[in-house]
N, C-alpha and C positions, 0 to 999 in steps of 0.2 A: 244190446237191444236193435232189434229191427224195424222198422214202420212201413206198413204196406195203406199205400193212399188210395183206394179208387177213386178215378173222374174218368172213368170210359163214357157216362152220360150224356146222353140228346141234350138235355134243359130243355124240354119242350114248355115245363113251367115259364122260363123266363124267355121267350122269343118275343120279339125278333129279332133278339139282340144274339142268341145262340146258332143263329141261323150261317154265322160268318164268327161264330168263338166261341171256343168251349167255357161254360159258365166257370170252371175254375180260374176262367181269366178275367173274369169281369171284373172292372177293380169298385174296390169300397173304400171310401175313405183316402182315397189316393193310393192304393195297392191291388193286386190281383188278389184274388181271394184264397189261392191256391199261396200265396206269398203269407198269410199269419198262419198258416198249419203249419208249413215247413220252418218255419222263423220260432213258436213253440216250441216244436219238437227241438230243433237245435238247440234254444236255450235249456232242454231238460237232458242233453246230453246224448242225443239221438244223432250219428254221421253217417246211418246208412237205409236206404228207401226202396221198398218196390213200388214204382206208380203203373197200375192199372188202366190202360189207353183205349180209347179205341175213336169214339166219332171227335174228328179234328185234333189229335193225338199231338199229331207233328206239332201243332203250334206250341201245344204242352212242353214237348220233347222240349224245342228251341226255346222256350220260354228257361225253363231248368238247366240244360248245360250254360245255356247265355248268364246266369246269374246265382249258380251254386257250383260253380266249376269244383270245388273245395270238396264236395259231397261227395260220397260214393253212393248212384244212384242208377237204378235197374229202370227197364222200362218194358212190361210185358202187354202186347196186343189182345183184347178180348174181342174179336170178330162178332159176336151174337151176346147182347147183353139179356144174359136170362138168370139174372140172380143176382145178389150180394156173396152168396155162398159157392157158386163158380167164381167170381172176379177173385174171392181171397186163395180160391184152391189153384189160380191159376200160377199164382207166388209161389208154388209149391220150391222149385228148381233153388231158388235165391236164399230158402229159409233151410237152417240150421235144427234138426229136433229138439236140441237143446237150449236153442234161442230165445227170449221169450220174444213175444211181439208186441207192437200196439197197432189198430187198427183204427183209421181214424178218415173218417169220409171225406171227400172233399167238396161238399157243395154246405160243411157246417162248420161255425166257427166256435168252440168252448174253453169258458176259462176255468180252468182245472188248476190249481196250487200242484207244485210241483211233486208232494210227495205222492200223488198220483203214478208217477211215473217210480219213486222212487220206494213205495211199497211192493216187497217181494215174496209176501209172503201168501197171499192168495192173490188167484184173479180178479179184474175188476172190470165193474160195466156201468159205465158215466148215464147217470138219468138223469133226469128233469120231470118236476109237474106240470100237465098240459089240460087242458080244457076240453079240447077234441081227439081223447086218445083212441080212439077206435081206427084210425090216419097214420099210427105209429106202429113200431115194435114196443111191446110192453111187458113187466117185467112183475112175479110178482115177489115179494120175498117173507121169511118169516120176523119174528121178535129180535132175531140176533143180527140182522142185516143180510142175513144172504138169503142168495136169490132161490126161489126153489121150482119158477118157472119160468120160462120166455116162450111169449106169444106173441105172433106176427099179426098185427092189424085185424084183432078180430072186429066182428058184428057188433058183439055184446061184452062190453067189455069189462073187469072187474077192478080194475086199478086204473090209475092216472098218472101211473112212473112209466114214463117213455125214454127210450134207450135214444141219446144223443149222437152219436156219429162215433163215441171212443171204446176201445174197448183195450184191454191190457190183459193178453193172454199166456199163465208162464207154461202151462199146459200143451205145448207145439204140437209136439207127436198127434197127440190123441185128435188135438183138433184138424188136424191134412189125415188124418185115418178116420174118420166120418165124413170131411167133405170129401174124399175120394170115393165112397162107396153112395154119399147122394147123389153126386157125379154120376158114377156107373150106372146106379140103377134108376137114374132120372124121377126121383123122390122128388116133389114140388108143392108149396104152398102159393096160392094164389099166382099160380100157374109160371112159377119161378121156384131156382134153388138157392134157399134160405142159411142166409147165416144163424139169423133165430133157431133154425131145427137144428143145424148143428149144435150150438151151445146146449138147446136142451136135452137133446142125448146126452150132452156132458154133465149136467150135473143129475139126471136121473141114475149115470153112474157111478154119481159118487164124488165127481168131482167140485169143490167149491167156489163159488163166485159171489165176492161182497158188493151191496152196491155202492156208488160213490158221487154223492151228489152235484150237480152242475151250479158253481153259482151264479152263470152267467152260458146261453146258449142261444146262437142264432145259425137257424136253419134257413141260409141266403141262399138256396135253390128254390125258395119260390118269393114269387114277387112283391107281394104282401110283405113280407119282412123287408125285401132288399132295401127301402128308402130309412129302414126302424134302426137296420143295420148300420148302413151308413152316419146316421146323428147318432149313433151309440159309440161307434167308433171315435170318430171326429171327435166327440167329448171326452173320451177317452186317452186319447193320444195327442191332443189339442192342436192349434192351427199348424199351417204347416201352405205356405208360401214360398215357391221356387224362387232366388235369388234372381233368375233372367226371367220372371215375369214382369210382364209391363202393366202396371196399374196407372190410370192417367183421371184427375178428375172424376173417384169413383168413391164409393163410402160400402167397405169389407165389414159386414159383422159376422165376428167369430164364436163359430167354428168353419173353418170353410179349409179344403184341400185345393190349393190351384198350382201344376204342375210346371214342369218346365216350357219357357216360350210361351204362355200363354199371354192375350191381351186384355184388359178387362177399362172399357173407355166410354166416360161420361154413363154406367151405370150403377145399381146397388145389386152387391151380392152377398147373401147369407141371409140365418144362418143354413148350417148344414148343408154346404153345397161342395160338390167335389167335380173339378175340373181338369179334364185331363190338356198333354201335352199339344201346345200350340192351336188351342183354341182359342178363337177370338171372341168378345162378349161386346157387343157397342148399340147405348140409347136403351138397355132394358134392367127389368127390374123382377130378381130369379132369389126363387129360396127354397131348401127342401130338396135338392136334387142332385140328380150327376150328369154330367157331359162326359162324351170320349176324346179322344184326340182326333183331332185337325178338324173342330166342326165350328161353325158359325152362325151366331146370334146375333140378328140386329130388330130392334125398337120391338120388344115381343117382353110380355111378363108373363110369367110361370112360378105353379109353385107345384110342389108334387110330382115333378117328372123326373123322367130317364131317357136321355138320349146318347145316341151308338157315334161312333166314329164317323168321319169325313160325311157329316149331315149340316142342313144349311136348312131356317128357320127365318123366316121374318113375316112380322105381323102382330097380333096378337092374339091368346089365348090365356088359359087360369091352367089347365092341369094338362100332361100329355107322357106317352110314349113312344118313342122315335127310336128304328131301331139303326144300323148303318147305313151309308152310302145313298143315303136320304134327300132331298133338298123340298121344300115344303116354303109358298108363298102364300101370307093369310092379308095381305095387303089388299086394300082395295085401288084398283086403276080408271 
């Protein structure tokens, strides 16, 4: 079984951070998003990966090559982002028709039991019930759990079962035949070549897809979910304080993730705070947030915040979003 991971998106919903790094490398609970995805797939026996890269793709390639040299990894560049169907089709040269494949979107973290990967009877689509179904690709199914329809972001949804970005496909040859036709004939929905359309054609041609409801799903490609995901994963994986971190005259309220050579001085940190490498926090109170690498916070109070790398903040504020390479001074002079 091989895994295709599309990570070519520009991450416009996560700006300003994605001006300087791809969203797959944004840290959540002390790890880049893509690390959760790769580790989960590796734990389920997958060792060969095809990454569809685009925007800032060189940074993703460098990260994977430096951290996963034991895996067989291929990289395909998507020059223009024209839909998930186009992205998946670009992986064709690395896929054999007899392969089963897993498609795992690079901006989702999904909790799925191992039997999702081990179930070889039918193709499986991971789903979750959502409150705003018009914003997602959806499925309709019959009473047996067989999927009857795939629908891409309908204006008037008749179901709330959203596809969460994890697919296991048995009929690989048929999938790529249909994707080739969609790309060749420029068949689009909502302006893009959709994987959803290919799956719908397969289902109408008699190929069986079963629904597999995810126990937990975090769409970390959206701002409103990022801090919530950080808190969930910190609670799930527990406290993590690097031995090289310096904590002096400070209170740490678990769970937190404090990275290599971070310094916490005369401060209160936590709960649900992720702090990057070589970041220094002094005379501050912070909770419910994420700070990148090599940043400095001094005399500041923050809650519900995200701060990029190489940033400097001084003064007092309650809530904040700051990109990389930023300096802000709120103190009065």
